[in-house]
C-alpha positions in Angstrom: -69.0 21.1 140.3 -66.2 23.2 141.8 -67.2 26.6 143.0 -66.2 29.3 140.5 -63.7 31.9 141.8 -64.3 35.6 141.6 -64.1 37.0 138.1 -61.1 39.2 138.5 -61.8 41.5 135.5 -65.4 42.1 136.5 -64.4 42.7 140.1 -61.8 45.2 139.0 -64.3 46.9 136.7 -66.9 47.1 139.5 -64.5 49.3 141.4 -63.3 51.5 138.5 -65.1 51.2 135.2 -67.7 53.9 135.9 -65.7 56.0 138.3 -62.4 56.5 136.5 -62.3 59.6 134.3 -60.6 57.9 131.4 -61.6 54.3 130.5 -58.4 53.4 128.6 -58.8 49.7 128.7 -62.1 49.2 127.0 -62.5 45.9 125.2 -65.1 47.1 122.7 -65.2 49.6 119.9 -67.0 52.9 120.3 -70.7 52.2 120.4 -73.5 53.8 118.6 -76.6 55.5 119.8 -80.1 54.0 119.2 -80.7 56.7 116.6 -77.5 55.8 114.7 -78.3 52.1 114.7 -81.9 52.6 113.7 -80.7 54.8 110.8 -79.1 51.7 109.3 -82.4 49.8 109.4 -84.2 48.9 106.2 -87.9 49.6 105.8 -88.9 46.0 106.9 -86.8 46.1 110.1 -87.9 49.7 110.9 -91.6 48.6 110.7 -90.8 45.5 112.8 -89.3 47.8 115.4 -92.3 50.0 115.6 -94.7 47.1 115.9 -92.6 44.8 118.1 -94.5 42.8 120.7 -92.7 42.6 124.0 -93.5 38.9 124.7 -91.2 35.9 125.1 -89.0 35.0 122.2 -87.8 31.6 120.9 -85.0 29.9 123.0 -82.9 29.3 119.9 -83.2 33.0 119.0 -85.3 35.0 116.6 -85.5 32.9 113.3 -84.7 35.9 111.1 -81.8 36.9 113.3 -80.4 33.4 113.1 -80.8 33.5 109.3 -78.9 36.8 109.2 -76.1 35.4 111.4 -75.9 32.3 109.3 -75.2 34.4 106.2 -71.9 35.4 107.8 -70.7 31.8 107.6 -69.8 29.8 104.5 -71.3 26.4 105.5 -73.7 27.1 108.4 -77.4 27.7 108.0 -79.9 29.2 110.4 -80.6 25.8 112.1 -76.9 25.7 113.1 -77.1 28.9 115.1 -78.3 29.4 118.7 -78.4 32.8 120.4 -77.5 33.7 124.0 -77.5 36.6 126.3 -74.0 37.7 125.4 -70.9 35.6 124.8 -70.4 34.8 128.5 -73.6 32.8 128.7 -72.7 30.9 125.5 -69.3 30.0 126.8 -70.5 29.0 130.2 -73.3 26.7 128.8 -71.1 25.2 126.1 -68.6 24.1 128.6 -71.3 22.6 130.8 -72.6 20.7 127.8 -69.3 19.5 126.4 -67.4 18.6 129.6 -68.0 16.4 132.7 -65.8 14.9 135.4 -63.2 12.6 133.9 -62.9 14.6 130.8 -60.0 16.8 129.8 -59.7 20.2 128.0 -56.9 22.3 126.5 -57.1 26.1 126.8 -54.7 28.7 125.4 -53.3 31.4 127.7 -53.5 34.3 128.3 -57.2 34.4 128.0 -60.5 35.8 129.1 -60.7 34.3 132.6 -63.9 32.3 132.0 -62.3 30.4 129.2 -60.3 28.5 131.8 -62.1 28.8 135.1 -65.4 27.3 133.7 -63.6 24.2 132.3 -61.5 23.9 135.5 -64.7 23.7 137.5 -65.8 20.7 135.5 -62.7 18.6 134.7 -58.9 18.5 134.2 -57.5 21.3 132.0 -54.1 21.8 130.4 -52.9 25.2 129.3 -50.8 26.0 126.3 -49.3 29.5 126.5 -48.9 31.9 123.6 -45.2 32.8 123.5 -44.5 36.5 124.1 -40.9 36.0 123.0 -42.2 34.8 119.6 -44.9 37.5 118.9 -47.4 35.5 120.9 -47.1 32.5 118.5 -49.2 29.4 119.1 -47.1 26.2 119.1 -49.2 23.5 117.5 -46.8 20.8 118.6 -47.4 21.8 122.2 -51.1 21.7 121.6 -50.8 18.2 120.1 -48.6 17.1 123.1 -51.2 18.3 125.5 -54.0 16.1 124.1 -55.1 13.0 125.9 -57.5 10.2 125.1 -60.0 12.0 127.3 -59.6 15.4 125.7 -63.0 16.7 124.6 -62.4 20.4 124.0 -59.6 22.6 122.7 -60.5 26.3 123.4 -58.9 29.2 121.5 -59.4 32.9 121.0 -58.2 34.8 117.9 -57.9 37.8 117.6 -56.8 37.2 121.1 -57.8 39.1 124.2 -55.6 40.6 125.6 -52.7 40.2 123.2 -54.4 41.1 119.9 -52.6 38.1 118.2 -53.9 36.6 115.0 -52.3 33.3 114.0 -51.9 32.2 110.4 -54.8 30.7 108.5 -52.8 27.6 107.8 -52.1 27.0 111.5 -55.8 27.6 112.3 -56.8 25.0 109.7 -54.3 22.6 111.0 -55.6 23.1 114.5 -59.1 22.2 113.3 -57.8 19.1 111.5 -55.9 18.1 114.6 -59.2 18.3 116.7 -61.2 16.4 114.0 -58.6 13.6 113.9 -59.1 13.0 117.6 -62.8 13.6 117.7 -62.3 16.8 119.8 -64.6 19.9 119.7 -62.7 23.0 118.7 -64.2 25.9 120.7 -63.3 29.1 118.9 -63.9 32.5 120.5 -64.2 34.8 117.5 -65.7 37.9 119.1 -63.0 40.2 117.7 -63.2 38.8 114.1 -63.5 41.6 111.6 -61.2 44.0 113.3 -58.0 42.7 111.8 -55.6 45.5 110.8 -54.9 43.6 107.6 -58.2 42.1 106.5 -56.3 39.5 104.4 -55.4 37.9 107.8 -59.0 37.4 108.8 -59.3 33.7 109.9 -62.0 31.4 108.6 -64.6 30.7 111.2 -64.2 27.4 113.0 -67.7 26.3 112.3 -66.9 26.5 108.6 -63.8 24.3 109.0 -65.4 21.5 111.0 -68.8 20.1 111.7 -67.7 19.5 115.3 -66.3 23.0 115.9 -68.2 25.7 117.8 -67.8 29.4 116.7 -68.6 31.9 119.4 -69.5 35.5 118.5 -71.4 38.5 119.9 -72.5 41.9 119.0 -70.4 43.4 121.8 -66.8 43.6 120.5 -66.3 44.0 116.8 -69.7 45.6 116.2 -69.3 47.8 119.4 -72.8 47.1 120.7 -72.4 45.5 124.1 -75.6 46.9 125.4 -77.6 44.6 123.2 -76.3 41.5 125.1 -76.8 39.2 122.1 -74.3 36.5 121.4 -74.4 33.2 119.5 -72.8 29.9 118.8 -72.7 28.4 115.3 -72.2 24.6 115.2 -73.2 22.1 112.5 -73.5 19.3 115.0 -77.3 19.4 115.4 -77.4 17.1 118.4 -75.0 19.4 120.3 -77.0 22.4 119.3 -80.1 20.8 120.8 -78.3 20.1 124.0 -77.2 23.8 124.2 -80.9 24.8 123.8 -81.9 22.6 126.7 -79.1 24.0 128.9 -80.3 27.5 128.1 -83.7 26.6 129.6 -81.9 26.8 133.0 -80.4 30.3 132.5 -82.0 33.1 130.4 -84.5 30.8 128.6 -84.8 33.4 125.8 -83.2 36.7 124.7 -84.7 40.2 124.8 -87.0 40.8 121.8 -85.8 44.4 121.3 -82.2 43.4 121.5 -82.6 40.6 119.0 -84.3 43.0 116.5 -81.6 45.6 117.0 -78.9 42.9 116.6 -80.6 41.9 113.3 -80.4 45.5 112.1 -76.7 45.6 113.1 -75.8 42.3 111.4 -77.5 43.4 108.2 -75.3 46.5 108.3 -72.3 44.5 109.5 -69.9 45.4 106.7 -70.6 49.1 107.1 -70.2 48.9 110.9 -66.9 47.0 110.6 -65.5 49.4 108.1 -66.4 52.2 110.4 -64.8 50.5 113.4 -61.6 49.5 111.6 -61.2 53.0 110.4 -61.7 54.3 114.0 -58.9 52.0 115.2 -56.6 52.9 112.3 -57.2 56.5 113.1 -56.4 56.0 116.7 -53.2 54.0 116.3 -50.9 57.0 115.5 -51.8 58.6 118.8 -50.9 55.4 120.7 -47.7 55.0 118.6 -46.6 58.6 119.5 -47.5 58.1 123.2 -45.4 54.9 123.5 -42.6 56.4 121.5 -42.3 59.3 123.9 -42.0 56.9 126.9 -39.9 54.2 125.2 -37.9 53.8 128.4 -41.0 52.7 130.3 -42.9 50.6 127.7 -42.5 48.0 125.0 -45.4 48.6 122.6 -46.7 46.7 119.6 -50.0 47.4 117.9 -52.4 44.3 117.8 -52.8 42.2 114.7 -56.6 42.4 115.3 -59.2 43.4 117.8 -59.2 46.6 119.8 -57.0 45.7 122.8 -53.2 45.4 123.1 -50.9 44.1 125.8 -47.9 46.4 126.2 -45.0 45.6 128.6 -44.2 47.9 131.5 -40.5 48.3 132.3 -40.7 50.4 135.5 -39.1 49.2 138.7 -42.2 49.7 140.7 -44.0 46.9 138.8 -47.2 46.9 136.7 -49.6 46.3 139.6 -48.5 49.3 141.6 -48.2 51.4 138.4 -51.8 50.7 137.3 -53.2 51.3 140.8 -51.4 54.7 141.2 -52.4 55.7 137.7 -56.1 55.2 138.2 -56.1 56.6 141.8 -54.0 59.7 141.0 -54.9 60.5 137.4 -58.2 58.7 136.8 -56.8 56.6 133.9 -57.9 53.0 133.9 -55.8 50.1 132.6 -55.9 46.4 133.4 -52.8 45.1 135.1 -51.3 41.7 134.3 -52.8 40.0 137.4 -56.2 40.2 135.7 -54.9 37.7 133.2 -52.9 35.4 135.4 -53.6 31.7 134.8 -53.9 28.7 137.0 -52.7 26.6 134.0 -49.4 28.3 132.7 -47.0 31.0 133.6 -48.3 34.3 132.2 -46.4 37.7 131.9 -46.4 39.7 135.1 -45.2 43.0 133.6 -47.9 43.8 131.1 -51.2 45.7 131.0 -54.2 45.8 128.7 -55.0 49.0 126.9 -58.0 49.6 124.6 -57.6 51.4 121.2 -61.1 51.3 119.9 -62.9 54.2 121.6 -63.4 57.6 119.9 -60.9 60.4 120.7 -58.4 58.7 123.0 -56.2 61.8 123.0 -57.5 63.3 126.3 -56.9 60.1 128.1 -53.4 59.8 126.6 -52.6 63.4 127.4 -53.6 62.9 131.1 -51.6 59.7 131.1 -48.6 61.5 129.7 -48.8 64.4 132.1 -48.9 62.0 135.0 -45.8 60.2 133.7 -43.9 63.4 133.2 -44.7 64.6 136.7 -43.2 61.3 138.1 -39.9 61.8 136.4 
C-alpha cells in the first residue's frame, strides 16, 4: 500500500480551527448541547441513557440504532447497516475492502481529500471533474468514458463538499444503472443529504437504487452532531457488509456506547433536527447574499443547492491562497483556500475558497470580514 499523504484539510485545521476568532468555514451545522439532544429523547431512550452500561458494543453497531438508521431507507433493513466511528473510518475501510492492486476506481472532483487519496493508495484512479462553468454539472458521458474492465468503484458525493452541488435525480439514477450494468460498486457519500434548499431535489439514497451500492452517512454534517463520531454504511450486499465488519476488527472494533445511544435519539428526531437546520441555513443566507453583494468586485457568489458549505470565487489579484492567509492572520476569520481541494486526478479551480453557512449567527464573522476588506481598499 502506498503511504498516505498528509490530510491537507486536517493539517490546516490543526493550525487554525480552535485559534481563529471566527470559524467561517465550518462543514457542519450548529450543534446542540447534551441537554438539547436529551430533551428530544422518548421515555424508553431516556431510561436507556440513565441505565447505560459502559461495556463493549457490537462491531456492527447497536441493533436498535441500526434499525432506526434502516428506517431512513426505502429498501434497506437493519442487517444492511454497519456503523463506524465517523464517516472517515467508513470511507477508509470500504476502499480497503473494495479495491486492491490491479483494480481501478473513478472519483469525482473536487472532493473530500480521502475520497481520492485512499483509493490512490490502493490502485489506479481516474478523476471526473464537476464543471464550474456549467454550475458544477456532472457529465455522465465522461464517467462512462472513464470506466475500464477493471473498474470496481465509482465514488461520488452529493450534496457535494465543497461546491454544494446537487445533481438531478434522473442523472443519479442513471449513474446507478451505469454502475450496475458493469458490475461496479457505486460509493455514494450522502453526509449532507437532508440539507437541500429545495427538499424536492433531495436525491434517493444509492443503497435504495442498487443492491451493489454503498450509502455513506454520519451524524456529523446534516444533523450537526460531529462530537458523537457515529457514521454508517448501508449496503444490501450482505457478503460485502460482512467483509466490512471484519475490516473494522482492525480499527475501532466497536463504537462508543454513549455515542450510539445519543445517535439513536438524534435519528429518531431526525425530521425535527433537519427542519431546524434547514431553517438555520435559510435564515443565514440573506446575510451571506448581502455580504457578497457589497463586495461584488472581489467575489463570485452562488448559494449551494444543498449542504452547509459553498465554494465562492475570489477575483483579487493577490490570489486566494495569500488572501485566506492574510485574512486569518490579520482578522482571525478562517476560510479554506482552493489548495485544500486540489486534486492529483484532475485540474481543480485555484481561485476559490470554502465558506460555511450553517453556524448560528454568522453576522459577527461577516462584519469582521467586511471591516478587514474595507480597510484594504
